[in-house]
ZATIVEX-955470 format. One line per 2 residues: their letters; for each residue x, z negated, y of N, C-alpha, C. Coordinates in Angstrom, 3 decimals, m for minus. Layout:
// residues N
a	X,Z,Y,X,Z,Y,X,Z,Y; ... $
This chain:
// residues 301
mn	61.547,m14.873,22.295,61.714,m14.497,23.858,63.355,m14.855,24.171; 64.487,m14.612,24.604,65.639,m14.817,24.540,65.511,m14.962,26.019 $
gp	66.445,m16.219,26.637,66.390,m16.535,28.149,67.288,m15.568,29.075; 67.480,m15.703,30.591,68.074,m15.230,31.033,70.169,m15.414,30.745 $
ge	70.775,m14.571,30.376,71.798,m14.807,29.861,72.190,m14.678,28.412; 71.004,m15.302,27.593,71.275,m15.324,26.599,71.245,m13.826,25.469 $
rp	71.870,m13.893,24.644,72.021,m12.857,23.591,71.475,m12.905,22.251; 71.293,m11.587,22.308,69.437,m11.719,21.140,69.855,m11.975,19.984 $
ka	69.266,m13.009,18.972,69.642,m13.405,18.135,69.769,m12.109,16.412; 70.879,m12.703,16.405,70.638,m12.233,14.428,70.769,m12.991,13.904 $
av	70.198,m12.100,12.690,70.390,m13.407,11.106,70.853,m12.369,9.808; 71.279,m12.534,8.823,71.907,m11.553,7.800,71.500,m12.435,6.647 $
lg	71.237,m11.289,5.923,70.140,m12.069,4.480,71.390,m11.449,3.290; 71.849,m12.341,2.964,72.843,m11.859,1.636,74.797,m12.103,2.416 $
cg	75.196,m13.068,2.027,75.844,m13.819,2.277,77.341,m13.546,1.064; 77.686,m12.075,0.381,78.803,m11.418,0.309,79.530,m10.893,0.640 $
ki	80.179,m10.330,0.447,81.324,m9.253,1.175,81.126,m9.052,2.325; 79.835,m8.006,2.601,79.189,m7.196,3.490,79.112,m8.444,4.307 $
gm	77.739,m9.389,3.995,77.282,m10.253,4.849,78.595,m11.115,5.801; 79.271,m11.578,5.276,80.451,m12.600,5.699,80.944,m11.332,7.039 $
dl	81.252,m10.389,6.357,81.889,m9.572,7.589,80.942,m9.232,8.472; 79.831,m9.223,8.625,78.917,m8.624,9.189,79.003,m9.883,10.275 $
ae	78.593,m10.982,9.697,78.510,m12.288,10.553,79.805,m12.425,11.785; 80.896,m12.046,10.955,82.036,m11.778,12.631,82.099,m11.006,12.705 $
ri	82.027,m9.676,12.969,81.571,m8.310,13.756,80.598,m9.389,14.909; 79.104,m9.402,14.008,77.867,m9.808,15.529,78.649,m11.300,15.947 $
gn	79.205,m11.938,15.503,80.530,m12.678,16.743,80.954,m12.091,18.038; 81.801,m10.825,17.274,82.380,m10.661,17.912,82.036,m9.450,18.721 $
sg	81.155,m8.940,18.686,80.440,m7.846,19.247,80.358,m8.060,21.037; 80.005,m9.649,21.112,79.616,m9.765,23.055,77.990,m9.500,23.080 $
rl	76.982,m8.445,22.394,76.289,m8.543,22.738,75.334,m8.891,21.624; 75.617,m10.091,20.507,74.874,m10.240,19.808,74.993,m11.541,19.418 $
ec	74.478,m12.160,19.203,74.626,m13.844,18.503,74.460,m14.006,16.722; 75.467,m14.348,16.051,74.924,m14.616,14.701,74.499,m15.985,14.546 $
al	73.273,m16.066,14.523,72.164,m17.682,14.717,72.089,m17.860,13.054; 72.308,m17.127,12.028,71.771,m17.432,10.189,72.146,m16.680,9.619 $
iv	73.039,m17.857,8.390,73.361,m16.546,7.177,72.499,m17.324,6.300; 71.481,m16.208,5.560,70.902,m16.571,4.969,71.211,m16.706,2.830 $
gr	71.306,m16.836,2.077,71.454,m16.639,0.835,70.884,m17.736,m0.092; 71.109,m17.289,m1.100,69.546,m17.671,m2.185,70.285,m19.187,m2.898 $
dq	71.246,m19.531,m2.796,71.886,m20.349,m3.295,72.276,m21.220,m2.625; 72.252,m22.337,m2.216,73.301,m23.829,m1.190,74.566,m23.530,m1.576 $
ns	74.912,m23.483,m2.725,76.391,m23.414,m3.073,76.815,m22.273,m3.567; 76.748,m21.821,m3.022,77.300,m20.370,m3.196,78.559,m19.811,m2.173 $
pg	79.536,m19.441,m2.882,80.564,m19.493,m2.321,80.869,m18.903,m0.756; 79.691,m18.340,m0.262,79.387,m17.207,0.882,78.992,m18.382,1.646 $
lr	77.703,m18.815,1.655,77.463,m20.226,2.668,78.068,m20.966,2.617; 79.133,m21.420,1.470,80.134,m22.855,1.554,80.934,m21.827,3.209 $
ra	81.356,m20.961,2.650,82.679,m20.141,3.493,81.745,m20.301,4.975; 80.698,m19.808,5.108,80.248,m19.921,6.261,79.653,m21.318,7.160 $
qe	79.402,m22.217,5.975,79.734,m23.693,6.771,80.767,m24.145,6.889; 81.484,m23.707,6.683,83.463,m23.917,7.173,83.797,m23.584,8.383 $
lg	83.131,m22.207,8.584,83.069,m21.525,10.081,82.230,m21.760,11.289; 81.665,m22.781,10.568,80.403,m23.606,11.617,79.555,m22.812,11.558 $
lp	78.905,m21.619,10.879,77.906,m20.894,11.511,76.515,m21.488,10.741; 75.754,m21.206,11.039,74.139,m21.769,10.601,74.075,m20.920,9.609 $
tm	73.163,m21.895,7.921,73.286,m21.220,6.866,72.032,m21.471,6.666; 71.009,m21.012,5.981,69.659,m21.672,5.024,69.976,m20.803,3.563 $
ag	69.800,m21.643,2.898,69.372,m21.091,1.133,68.531,m21.179,0.973; 67.629,m20.427,m0.174,66.300,m19.698,m0.376,66.121,m18.479,m0.007 $
gi	67.042,m17.893,0.203,66.427,m16.416,0.125,65.365,m16.239,1.505; 64.722,m14.883,0.939,63.878,m14.256,1.874,62.799,m15.200,2.437 $
aa	62.023,m16.274,0.894,61.056,m16.945,0.985,60.850,m18.177,1.935; 62.340,m18.402,2.104,62.506,m19.553,3.185,62.798,m18.772,4.477 $
fa	63.126,m17.992,4.159,63.782,m17.392,5.946,62.347,m17.055,6.551; 61.003,m16.148,5.949,60.294,m15.642,6.339,59.310,m16.904,6.602 $
da	59.552,m18.038,6.017,58.912,m19.166,6.754,59.037,m20.530,7.776; 60.623,m19.778,8.097,61.024,m21.055,9.320,60.306,m20.129,10.420 $
ae	60.276,m21.037,11.583,60.022,m21.084,12.968,60.204,m20.365,13.379; 61.440,m20.033,13.461,62.509,m19.601,14.281,62.763,m17.730,14.345 $
rf	62.210,m17.193,15.123,62.646,m15.798,14.764,63.210,m14.873,15.376; 63.957,m13.893,14.935,65.299,m13.316,15.167,65.077,m11.728,15.956 $
dv	65.546,m11.634,16.893,65.950,m9.897,17.285,66.078,m9.331,16.403; 67.594,m9.127,15.685,67.691,m8.186,14.496,67.840,m9.139,13.022 $
vf	67.809,m8.957,12.222,68.009,m8.748,10.926,68.820,m7.989,10.256; 70.025,m8.311,9.430,70.465,m7.208,8.933,70.573,m7.430,7.716 $
da	70.013,m6.670,6.723,69.920,m6.965,5.300,71.404,m6.632,4.365; 71.964,m7.621,4.189,72.908,m7.520,3.177,72.847,m7.471,1.627 $
sn	71.999,m7.622,1.162,71.444,m8.130,m0.571,71.393,m6.851,m0.918; 70.745,m6.344,m1.642,70.601,m5.462,m3.009,69.455,m4.194,m2.670 $
aa	69.371,m2.973,m3.241,68.424,m2.124,m2.884,67.013,m3.159,m3.686; 67.039,m3.335,m4.781,65.760,m3.814,m5.503,64.834,m4.697,m4.803 $
ah	65.901,m5.624,m3.681,65.213,m6.802,m3.510,64.689,m6.288,m1.625; 65.143,m5.303,m1.121,64.938,m4.704,0.219,63.564,m4.726,0.565 $
ta	62.666,m3.969,m0.370,61.424,m3.749,m0.349,60.525,m4.947,0.345; 61.208,m5.841,m0.453,60.341,m7.378,m0.614,60.507,m7.553,0.841 $
hc	61.945,m7.602,1.238,62.423,m8.203,2.716,61.934,m7.332,4.115; 61.535,m6.033,3.523,60.765,m5.506,4.568,59.504,m5.883,4.674 $
qa	58.897,m5.952,3.417,57.148,m6.751,3.724,57.052,m8.011,4.544; 58.153,m8.757,4.053,57.895,m10.205,4.692,58.918,m10.208,5.974 $
la	59.137,m9.355,6.647,59.332,m9.234,7.906,58.788,m8.424,8.638; 57.754,m7.554,8.311,57.352,m6.779,8.805,56.455,m7.130,10.037 $
at	55.578,m8.354,10.344,54.465,m8.757,11.041,55.861,m9.348,12.028; 56.879,m9.541,12.273,57.351,m10.243,12.927,58.219,m9.478,14.408 $
gt	58.201,m7.948,13.859,58.683,m7.162,15.250,59.844,m6.623,15.521; 60.825,m7.865,14.276,62.098,m7.640,14.249,62.753,m6.592,13.915 $
vl	64.043,m6.145,14.730,64.906,m4.874,14.307,65.356,m4.751,12.596; 64.998,m4.608,11.713,66.070,m4.654,10.506,66.543,m3.317,10.369 $
vd	67.977,m3.878,9.794,69.074,m2.781,9.777,69.115,m3.313,8.249; 69.011,m2.023,6.967,69.227,m2.177,5.954,70.438,m1.693,5.720 $
lt	71.438,m2.699,5.113,72.788,m1.975,4.771,72.691,m1.631,3.097; 71.476,m1.647,2.481,71.499,m1.572,1.014,71.245,m0.398,0.979 $
ps	71.371,0.682,m0.366,70.974,2.069,m0.184,69.490,2.622,m0.953; 68.514,1.434,m0.156,67.063,1.777,m0.735,66.612,2.783,m0.006 $
st	67.101,3.253,0.635,66.081,4.760,0.935,64.576,4.686,1.584; 64.904,3.741,2.276,63.632,3.184,3.340,64.171,3.001,5.040 $
gt	63.125,3.206,5.590,63.263,3.174,7.137,63.991,4.382,7.601; 64.382,4.290,8.395,65.034,5.746,9.103,67.144,5.558,8.533 $
rv	67.007,7.173,8.305,68.547,7.215,7.906,69.387,7.554,9.447; 70.515,6.715,9.850,70.918,6.334,10.888,72.336,6.521,10.762 $
vp	73.445,7.617,11.423,74.940,7.315,11.195,74.999,7.714,12.641; 75.550,6.446,13.431,75.527,6.980,14.901,76.286,8.175,15.674 $
av	77.436,8.564,14.946,77.849,9.529,15.455,77.113,11.015,14.957; 76.124,11.056,14.406,75.192,12.219,14.503,73.615,11.676,15.429 $
ne	72.941,10.845,14.795,71.553,10.855,15.519,71.041,9.411,15.903; 71.979,8.994,16.577,72.100,7.309,16.703,71.161,7.324,18.002 $
da	70.795,8.359,19.164,69.788,8.239,20.222,68.873,8.578,19.645; 68.265,9.188,18.879,66.733,10.242,18.422,66.726,8.484,17.491 $
av	67.295,7.872,16.719,66.609,6.983,15.477,66.284,5.891,16.963; 67.234,4.763,17.873,67.224,3.835,18.264,65.831,4.476,19.176 $
qs	65.487,5.184,19.738,64.452,5.733,20.793,62.839,5.455,19.632; 62.737,5.954,18.008,61.777,6.175,17.537,61.475,4.772,16.487 $
sr	62.382,4.087,15.988,62.799,2.807,14.834,62.775,1.603,15.283; 62.174,0.518,14.260,62.725,m0.503,14.334,63.718,m1.164,13.001 $
hf	63.704,0.026,12.280,63.745,m0.071,10.600,64.636,0.626,10.139; 65.992,0.494,10.286,67.132,1.418,10.261,67.993,1.223,8.453 $
nm	67.998,2.123,7.979,68.664,2.399,6.704,69.798,3.033,6.944; 71.482,1.977,6.701,72.640,2.615,6.642,73.018,3.451,6.274 $
is	72.530,4.207,4.722,72.881,5.083,3.594,73.506,4.503,2.503; 75.117,4.464,2.643,76.138,3.753,1.755,77.106,4.452,2.860 $
cg	78.282,3.699,2.348,79.250,4.269,2.849,80.171,5.369,3.145; 79.783,5.788,1.659,80.434,7.133,1.751,79.505,8.288,2.706 $
gq	77.981,7.818,2.885,77.410,8.763,3.510,77.986,8.250,5.162; 78.160,7.335,5.420,78.404,6.945,6.762,79.760,7.359,7.309 $
sa	80.685,7.636,6.202,82.371,8.478,6.183,82.211,10.042,6.541; 81.110,10.637,5.370,81.140,12.001,4.780,80.315,12.909,6.079 $
ip	78.908,12.200,6.084,77.703,12.656,6.920,78.613,13.397,7.715; 79.141,12.579,9.154,79.845,13.361,10.957,80.102,14.243,10.364 $
vl	81.216,14.331,9.351,82.062,16.010,9.346,81.188,16.771,8.705; 80.535,16.458,7.862,79.358,17.933,7.075,78.773,17.909,8.387 $
ha	78.115,17.330,8.777,77.159,17.755,10.163,77.890,18.879,11.022; 78.828,18.493,11.250,80.041,19.457,12.202,80.143,20.667,11.388 $
va	80.723,20.710,9.884,80.675,21.952,9.317,79.320,22.452,9.100; 78.658,22.555,8.956,76.879,22.964,9.084,77.047,23.421,9.922 $
at	77.073,22.894,11.346,76.666,23.694,12.898,77.894,24.973,13.007; 78.576,24.991,11.720,80.072,26.124,12.519,79.686,27.090,11.393 $
ct	78.961,27.288,9.882,78.849,27.973,8.803,77.692,27.903,8.090; 77.171,28.769,6.884,76.058,28.089,5.738,76.210,27.395,4.473 $
ps	76.569,26.518,3.928,77.143,26.009,3.050,75.842,26.015,1.786; 76.687,26.119,0.961,76.322,26.849,m0.012,76.335,25.854,m1.528 $
yv	76.961,24.717,m1.344,77.316,23.597,m1.701,78.239,22.513,m1.237; 78.101,21.252,m1.255,78.070,20.093,m0.808,78.832,19.265,m1.701 $
ei	79.838,19.018,m1.695,80.258,17.577,m2.795,80.644,16.444,m2.214; 80.755,15.375,m2.122,81.495,14.058,m1.870,81.797,13.158,m2.766 $
va	83.045,12.811,m2.645,83.845,11.972,m3.905,84.410,10.667,m2.928; 83.562,9.374,m2.939,84.627,8.633,m2.847,84.952,7.414,m3.537 $
tg	86.414,6.828,m3.446,87.246,6.220,m3.759,87.864,5.092,m3.261; 87.027,4.028,m4.060,87.848,2.669,m3.202,87.730,1.549,m3.997 $
af	88.456,0.616,m3.866,88.820,m0.412,m4.964,87.790,m1.014,m5.359; 88.074,m1.501,m6.528,87.099,m2.322,m7.309,86.673,m3.415,m6.899 $
as	87.915,m4.167,m6.547,87.611,m5.147,m5.576,87.165,m5.495,m3.557; 87.037,m4.472,m3.877,85.628,m4.368,m2.393,84.502,m4.277,m2.745 $
tg	83.856,m4.184,m3.694,82.314,m4.220,m4.581,82.081,m5.087,m4.820; 80.770,m5.867,m4.468,80.297,m7.326,m5.169,79.358,m6.628,m5.939 $
ra	78.906,m7.470,m6.793,77.979,m7.277,m7.857,76.499,m6.433,m7.597; 76.245,m6.474,m6.138,74.948,m6.153,m5.643,75.486,m4.745,m5.836 $
tr	76.453,m4.504,m5.101,76.955,m2.894,m5.141,76.779,m2.025,m6.066; 77.764,m2.447,m7.009,77.915,m1.934,m8.700,76.383,m1.719,m9.259 $
ln	75.508,m2.497,m8.871,74.283,m2.648,m9.786,73.571,m1.147,m8.908; 73.825,m0.913,m7.731,73.132,m0.024,m6.959,73.698,1.202,m7.288 $
id	74.533,1.578,m7.804,75.137,3.090,m7.702,74.429,4.162,m8.059; 73.041,4.075,m9.063,72.205,4.971,m8.664,71.547,5.365,m7.714 $
ey	71.600,4.002,m6.820,70.824,4.351,m5.826,71.563,4.905,m4.208; 72.700,4.393,m4.753,73.735,4.694,m3.839,73.719,6.160,m3.921 $
va	74.207,6.962,m5.328,73.938,8.780,m5.234,73.113,9.186,m4.903; 71.814,8.854,m4.761,70.480,9.359,m4.370,70.214,9.033,m3.196 $
tt	70.601,8.133,m2.568,70.183,8.144,m1.230,71.520,9.047,m0.477; 72.571,8.784,m0.868,73.416,9.715,m0.106,73.533,10.808,m0.171 $
qd	73.294,11.657,m0.702,72.203,13.238,m1.389,71.706,13.086,m0.362; 70.049,12.797,m0.108,69.150,13.045,0.448,69.652,12.890,2.287 $
av	70.339,11.857,2.329,70.914,11.964,3.855,71.793,12.919,4.087; 72.722,13.022,3.561,73.161,14.652,3.381,72.296,15.744,4.178 $
re	71.924,15.908,3.219,70.595,17.226,3.058,69.675,16.668,4.506; 69.387,15.773,5.115,68.701,15.442,6.044,69.332,15.546,7.392 $
la	70.646,14.462,7.391,71.379,14.337,8.788,72.075,15.358,9.095; 72.841,15.964,7.653,73.732,17.292,7.726,73.008,18.298,7.874 $
gv	71.956,18.623,7.939,71.420,19.690,8.249,71.724,20.700,6.958; 72.005,20.311,5.449,72.067,20.898,4.449,71.175,21.051,3.844 $
ea	70.881,22.932,3.091,69.953,23.183,2.367,70.397,23.133,1.041; 71.403,23.132,0.992,72.253,23.078,m0.313,72.360,22.394,m1.679 $
rv	72.766,22.647,m2.644,73.021,21.741,m3.538,73.722,20.650,m2.633; 73.852,19.377,m3.444,74.466,18.254,m2.807,75.366,17.081,m4.409 $
ka	76.219,17.201,m4.622,76.894,16.132,m5.477,77.255,15.121,m4.801; 76.754,13.621,m4.375,77.824,12.535,m4.138,78.150,11.594,m5.423 $
lv	79.684,11.616,m5.654,80.320,10.865,m6.670,80.873,9.629,m6.097; 81.314,8.563,m6.763,81.566,7.315,m6.364,82.621,7.149,m7.821 $
nl	84.232,6.364,m6.449,85.342,6.158,m7.995,85.272,4.546,m7.529; 85.368,3.587,m8.332,85.804,2.390,m7.610,86.784,2.149,m9.272 $
sp	88.174,2.067,m8.158,89.564,1.932,m8.611,90.375,0.695,m9.097; 90.472,m0.184,m10.040,90.901,m0.800,m10.284,92.841,m1.217,m9.910 $
ar	93.249,m0.543,m10.057,94.469,m0.172,m9.764,95.215,m1.705,m8.654; 96.304,m2.188,m8.875,96.956,m2.672,m7.912,98.615,m2.374,m7.608 $
pe	98.377,m2.356,m6.373,97.949,m3.055,m4.995,96.496,m2.076,m5.141; 95.829,m2.317,m4.433,94.224,m1.799,m3.968,94.853,m0.772,m3.274 $
pp	94.167,0.444,m3.691,93.614,1.381,m2.403,93.058,1.781,m1.799; 93.615,2.622,m0.226,92.657,2.467,0.684,91.246,2.863,0.456 $
fr	90.392,2.822,1.397,88.996,3.895,0.808,89.540,5.567,1.606; 89.001,6.296,0.473,89.247,7.529,0.789,88.088,8.222,0.524 $
vl	87.525,9.607,0.964,86.269,9.959,1.101,87.106,11.720,1.346; 86.765,12.278,0.161,86.868,13.756,0.072,85.683,14.599,0.185 $
at	85.259,15.497,1.035,84.184,16.291,1.166,84.015,17.352,1.332; 83.722,18.232,0.055,83.856,19.915,0.117,82.997,20.619,0.018 $
vl	83.134,21.631,0.792,82.250,22.369,1.097,82.306,23.846,0.614; 81.574,24.587,0.093,81.463,26.093,m0.233,80.600,27.052,0.466 $
ad	80.881,27.753,1.558,80.531,28.449,2.529,81.129,29.826,2.582; 80.414,30.469,2.905,81.296,32.482,2.376,81.306,32.644,4.194 $
da	80.745,31.753,4.825,81.122,32.328,6.171,81.896,31.218,7.316; 82.476,30.764,6.360,83.306,29.475,6.860,84.971,30.224,7.541 $
rp	85.051,29.847,9.031,86.235,30.071,9.515,86.958,28.914,10.129; 88.159,28.628,9.695,89.184,27.866,10.024,88.685,27.191,11.114 $
ep	89.556,28.199,12.646,89.237,27.546,13.679,87.894,26.461,14.102; 86.596,27.180,14.312,85.455,26.710,14.845,84.945,25.052,13.408 $
vq	85.535,25.274,12.336,85.572,24.582,11.446,85.710,23.277,11.595; 87.404,23.706,12.149,88.297,22.416,12.288,88.096,21.656,13.455 $
aa	88.191,22.231,14.470,88.040,21.892,15.881,86.334,20.744,15.745; 85.293,21.922,14.896,83.930,20.955,14.839,84.877,18.946,14.318 $
vr	85.281,19.391,13.000,85.513,18.201,12.080,86.045,17.371,13.042; 87.238,17.764,14.049,87.861,16.810,14.456,87.364,16.122,15.986 $
aa	86.801,16.672,16.637,85.347,16.142,17.183,84.673,15.290,16.946; 84.151,15.411,15.605,83.115,14.578,14.986,84.072,13.413,14.243 $
aa	85.380,13.469,14.144,86.036,12.210,13.556,86.317,11.475,14.890; 86.540,12.160,16.268,86.666,11.515,17.605,85.594,10.281,17.547 $
rv	84.205,11.059,17.658,83.125,10.477,17.842,82.784,8.889,17.134; 83.594,9.288,15.623,83.227,7.903,14.412,84.522,6.703,14.947 $
re	85.405,7.503,15.343,86.708,6.225,15.812,86.312,5.550,17.184; 84.884,5.647,18.128,84.499,5.019,19.070,84.311,3.770,18.310 $
ya	84.024,3.166,17.275,83.120,2.233,16.772,83.558,2.126,15.609; 84.172,2.730,14.787,84.956,2.313,13.488,86.859,2.906,13.548 $
pg	87.259,2.213,14.490,88.888,2.712,14.616,89.676,2.983,13.722; 89.293,2.234,12.610,90.422,3.002,11.324,90.174,4.624,10.490 $
yt	88.834,4.947,11.001,88.400,6.341,10.761,89.764,7.136,10.816; 90.200,8.023,9.880,91.433,9.052,10.021,91.271,10.115,9.690 $
lt	91.005,11.447,9.905,91.397,12.637,9.312,92.297,13.008,9.088; 92.742,12.784,7.594,94.169,13.250,7.110,94.348,14.810,6.669 $
sc	93.292,15.469,6.553,93.110,16.887,6.209,92.070,17.553,6.342; 91.619,19.154,6.905,90.644,19.632,7.346,91.273,21.070,6.395 $
tv	91.067,21.510,5.993,91.519,22.551,5.402,90.343,23.918,5.262; 90.593,25.341,5.534,89.800,26.242,5.181,90.316,27.417,4.826 $
td	89.688,27.694,3.513,90.353,28.643,2.357,89.529,29.214,1.994; 89.313,30.896,2.115,88.560,31.770,0.651,86.984,30.939,1.226 $
gr	86.575,30.479,1.885,85.412,30.081,1.621,84.868,28.973,1.192; 86.144,28.010,1.056,86.247,26.517,0.910,86.925,25.605,1.659 $
vd	86.030,24.563,2.058,86.275,23.539,3.349,86.346,22.418,2.636; 87.611,21.714,2.709,87.830,20.461,2.612,88.657,19.988,3.406 $
va	87.778,18.443,3.342,87.904,17.635,4.550,88.513,16.145,4.161; 89.655,15.618,4.258,90.106,14.510,3.481,89.833,13.195,4.546 $
le	89.381,11.896,4.602,89.137,11.211,5.171,89.600,9.714,4.472; 90.505,8.876,5.501,90.794,7.471,4.781,90.635,6.489,6.061 $
it	89.810,5.398,5.403,88.987,4.606,6.349,89.856,3.289,6.198; 90.218,2.839,7.602,90.800,1.234,7.010,90.424,0.069,7.741 $
ah	89.889,m1.281,6.938,89.278,m2.005,7.967,90.117,m2.430,8.641; 89.512,m2.649,9.949,89.533,m3.304,11.096,89.246,m5.174,11.298 $
ss	89.414,m5.870,10.293,88.620,m7.093,10.445,89.574,m8.764,9.994; 89.408,m9.326,10.165,90.242,m10.767,9.489,89.399,m10.924,8.555 $
hi	88.147,m10.758,7.993,87.420,m11.040,6.982,87.742,m10.242,5.903; 88.308,m9.252,5.864,88.464,m8.269,4.861,89.852,m7.494,4.938 $
ps	90.165,m7.465,3.761,91.193,m6.670,3.771,91.530,m5.331,4.160; 92.884,m4.939,4.998,92.526,m3.512,5.230,92.076,m2.108,4.566 $
wa	92.728,m2.041,2.936,91.874,m1.267,2.263,90.513,m1.325,2.086; 89.512,m2.700,2.299,88.388,m2.469,2.155,87.439,m1.385,3.297 $
gn	87.874,m0.074,3.558,87.457,0.368,4.582,86.255,0.777,4.071; 85.582,1.176,3.203,84.056,1.271,3.067,83.076,0.183,3.480 $
ld	83.784,m0.959,3.202,83.078,m2.054,3.684,82.790,m2.209,5.451; 84.190,m1.894,6.085,84.267,m1.652,7.779,83.339,m0.429,8.581 $
ii	83.250,0.753,7.518,82.774,1.841,8.325,81.050,1.468,8.137; 80.423,0.897,7.275,79.018,0.526,6.776,78.601,m0.507,7.974 $
na	79.692,m1.728,8.540,79.231,m2.904,9.172,79.309,m2.402,10.327; 80.703,m1.621,10.780,80.340,m1.030,12.213,79.646,m0.233,12.289 $
aa	78.939,0.493,11.809,77.616,1.590,12.291,76.480,0.605,11.909; 76.449,m0.404,11.306,75.237,m1.369,11.661,75.412,m1.888,13.058 $
vr	76.170,m2.900,13.365,76.647,m3.646,14.248,76.142,m2.568,15.681; 76.594,m1.525,15.710,76.262,m0.830,16.648,75.138,m0.251,16.612 $
ia	74.357,0.143,16.074,73.027,0.720,15.608,72.342,m0.427,15.937; 72.516,m1.740,15.686,71.614,m3.233,16.386,72.202,m3.138,17.585 $
er	72.998,m2.603,18.034,73.362,m3.699,19.513,72.241,m2.214,20.323; 72.607,m1.037,19.787,71.786,0.117,20.639,70.499,m0.341,20.565 $
av	69.925,m0.429,19.246,68.115,m1.059,19.174,67.382,m2.232,20.082; 68.192,m2.699,20.039,67.954,m4.320,20.413,68.034,m3.977,22.277 $
aa	69.221,m3.169,22.756,69.224,m2.510,24.091,67.985,m2.082,24.388; 67.509,m0.943,23.393,66.680,0.439,24.138,65.390,m0.852,23.854 $
la	65.023,m1.509,23.152,63.481,m2.452,23.568,63.678,m3.481,24.227; 65.011,m4.223,25.220,64.937,m4.659,26.375,64.577,m3.998,27.160 $
re	65.063,m2.796,27.401,64.817,m1.909,28.444,63.518,m1.732,28.482; 62.700,m1.310,26.999,61.112,m1.071,27.099,60.435,m2.235,27.678 $
ga	60.833,m3.335,27.129,60.406,m4.268,27.933,60.546,m4.667,29.015; 61.693,m4.376,29.688,61.659,m4.519,31.354,60.752,m3.292,31.897 $
as	60.838,m2.242,31.526,60.186,m1.020,31.627,58.589,m1.461,31.897; 58.420,m2.256,30.441,56.624,m2.075,30.561,56.141,m3.838,31.696 $
ws	57.019,m4.176,31.951,56.893,m5.792,32.485,56.564,m5.300,34.130; 57.837,m4.270,34.358,57.580,m3.947,36.066,56.440,m3.098,36.316 $
s	55.988,m2.417,35.163,54.909,m1.679,35.789,53.899,m2.477,35.780 $
């Protein structure tokens, strides 16, 4: 239990690109304290970098972390989909808020601009889906509210250098989890296809997402107004989220997005990391705040 004035303590499992950017965001949030970075190997570049930044670190992975005496208010899992099930089981008894940045498809799927309020009131285990899902689902939810899609396609294109080994190993899970999340959170019953392109180009391209919807009853004015409003909601927590175009022609809707990273730890073209990490920190902040209010209410009663 935190004392008066203390920020909730957060731990990050994983010290790759996502984990290290998360550490910076948590520290800058003003609402959470990055109290530990956990890696498997003491000599890994990520743990060494964390130590250089003065952050507390631990090697040995989930086994060492689960055996530690200290408990955390929120744990971010920035490892890989295959490992998340074991992490979830190891942490189940602690009561911590668990934010899953792997495409494991476990926990409550959440996109802040779509279902944040309902999610934080009903769960302590959150699945952040994928970078493509976090980017596309807000606008797809908006489109589906104005028409009846018969087909949805998402094409996410990012720089190869912005992905780590775990991300590349999880491409199948990424695709399946993103497609399922579109059906659930965007309210789409149509066929959904998610595609991922990793570009080796130099200089590195920015992260771009193209969402295409086929809907015979799509009309330009309501679709475009809804998409612009959705993009504005996402920019509240991810300011680099840009709607570059939204066209509606003959029953086809094309929405083009470009996401720029706003972080000193990752380059501007790594918008795929930016969007999912920004969403994850936002959900964690609101989840621990909701639990604090719940605890205060219980105590006062």
